[in-house]
N, C-alpha and C positions, 0 to 999 in steps of 0.2 A: 761856357756856352759854345765855344768854337771847336769843341772836341768831337762833335758828331755832325753828320750830314744835315742839310736843311731841305725839307720837302716843301715845294710850292704846289698847291692844289689849284688848278685852273678850271673853273666851270665853263662849259661851252657857251657860245653866244646865243642870243635869243633865236628861237625857231619859229616856224610858221604855226606850230601847235601852241607855243607860249603865247603868241600874238592873238590866236583865236580862242584862247581859254580852254584848250583841250589837254588831256593827259597823254603825252606821246608814248611813254614807256619805252619799249624796245623797238617801236616802229621806226622805219627809215625816214623820219622827218628831217628836213634840212634847215640850215640857217636862212632867215629872211634878210632883207636889206639892212635892218637895224643890227641883227646879229653879226652880219659880215663886217659892218663898221665897228662893232664892239670888239670883234676878234682882231681886226687890224690895229685898233687902239691899244689892245692888250699887248700886241707884238711890239709896239713902240716902247712900252714900259719894260718889257722883258729883254729888249735888245741890249746886247752887251753883257748880259749875265752869263757866267761860264757854266752852262748846264752840263752836268756829267751824264745825264740821261733824260730822255723824254718818253714817258709811258702814257698810254691812253686807252680809254674804253674803245672798243671796236666800232661803236655806232657812228654813223656818218656825220652827225652833228659835231661830235668831238674831233673827228678827223678833219672836217672842214675848218674848224676853229684853228687847229694847229697848222693847216696849210696856209692860212692867212697870217697867223701870229708868228709862226716860226717856220718859214718856207724852206730854210736850209736844214731843218731837223729831219731825222729819220726815226719817227716814233715807233716804239714797240707796242703792239696791241696786247692787251691783257684782259681776259674775260672777267677777272676779279674786280675790275673797275666799271663794269657795265651797269646800266641803270637797273633799279629794282624791277623785278618781274611783276608787273601789276595785273597780269593775267587778263581776264575779261573786262577789266576797267580800261585797258589801253584803247586810245582813240576816242574816248567818250568825253563830253563836255564836263568840266569841273562842277558847273552849276547842277547838272543832273546827278553827278556822283555825290554831291553834298547831301542829297536826300536819302542816300543808301544807309542801312543800319550800321554798316561797317565804318562809315565816315567818322562818327564820334570816337570810335576805337582808335582809328588812325591819328586823330587829333590829340586824344587824351591818354591813350594807353598803347602807343605804337609797338611796344615790345610784344604785344599779344596779337597784333594784326597779321592775318594771313590772307593775301588777296585771292579771290576765287580763280582757280586754275592758274595761280601764279606763285609768287615767292612770299615767304614770311619776312617782315621787316627785320626781325632779329637775325635771320639768316643772311640778309643783305648786309647788315652792319658787320656781322662776324667775318664774312669773306672779304669785305672791303678793307677792314682794319688789318686783317691778316695779310692782305696783298701789299698794302703800303708799308707795313712794318717789315715784311720780308724784303721788299725792294730797298728800303732804307738801310737795312743791315748789310745787304749785298753791295750797295753803292759806297757805303762808308768803308767796307773792307777793300773794295777794288780801287777807289779813287781818293781815299783819305778823308779826314774829318772836316776839311774845308769844302767838301763837295756840296753843290747845290743841284737838285734834280726836280723835275716837274712831272706831275701826273694830271692829265685832263680827264674830268669825269662829270658827274651829274649832281644836281642839287641835293637830293636826299642822301646820296652816297657821301658827298662831302660833309654834310651835316652830321652823318653818323660817325665819320672819322674824327670830326671836331669834338663831338660828344665824348668819344673815347679818350681823346687827348686831354679834355678837361676833367675826366674822371666822373662824369655825370651819367646817370641812367639814361638809357635810350628813350624812356618815356618823357624826358625833358628836351629831346633834340628838336622838337618843333619850335623851341624858343630861339633857335639859331637860324640865321639868314645867310644864304649863299646866292647872290644875284648872278645873272648871266655875265660871263666874262670876268667875274671877280677872281681875285687871288687871295688865298688863305695860306699862311706859312706856319709850319710846325717843325720843331726840332726835337727829336727823341733823344733821351739820355738813358743810361742804365736805371736810374731811379724814377724819373718822371718825364713826360713830354712837356714842352713849353709851346704855348700858342703865341706866335710872334705877330701875326696879322690875321684879321678875320674880315671876310667880305670886302676886301680892299679893291675899289674900282677906279682909283685915280692917283694914289700916292707913288712916290719914288721907291722903287724896289731895290736900288743899289745897296742900301743899308742892310739888306738881308744876307749879303755875301759875307761870311765870317772872315775877319782879318787873319792874316798869317799868324800862327802861334809863335810867341817868343820863347826862346829856350830859357828854362829856369830849372833850378834844382828840384829834383823829384819831390822832396819834402815840402817845397813851397807851392806846389801846384794845387789850386783849389779844386774841390770836388766838382766834377763836371755836371752833376745833377743838382747842385745846390742852387736855390733861388737867391737873387740879389736882395738882401735885406734892405729895406728902404727904397727899393725900386731900381737901383743901379744907375749907371751912366748912359745906358742906351747904346745903339749901334755905332755912334760916332766916337766911341772911346778910343 
């Protein structure tokens, strides 16, 4: 498990739109007081982790989250991590949107959902997954297999990335939760991704840093994509 980089997905803190029950989409909504406190608390958890790179959605709520959580970082903006384009749904109350004919499709068959004047959920998922997998391969190549890197993004984007990592259809991604300022950890390998943490809002993150690899004979090295039968010894091994 220590032979590939580790991705930490950080959702932005709570926004004024979240608090008001609205759908922000790509509008320039900012963190509210709770969101700023959440971002600061996330920074306490992330402090000390040797992050090889920090990448973020360009939207201000993600940039504000990183300014509070990782003030020393110099994040790279990547449009591939931007929120789903909800089109004419953006800025509207969720209670009103729940009455729209498209709402049950978004809930039950999101792979078929295309937002009016906006983006298809399937397109959002494809570009988000492609973005993190590309960054992960690049960071592993440049910084080595013990590298840990962070991407700050949005709820539906993170849920889509998690669904891909679990190998489940996008139509099941509404079963996944990504709370504001939560951390989700994924480690990709040549055979399969491993979901290490999901929607973690309070745990110690130090155990996600892979230990230095021990030198061993090539023939004795276990397959990096193999799952630990029986559950394994965990991060404290």
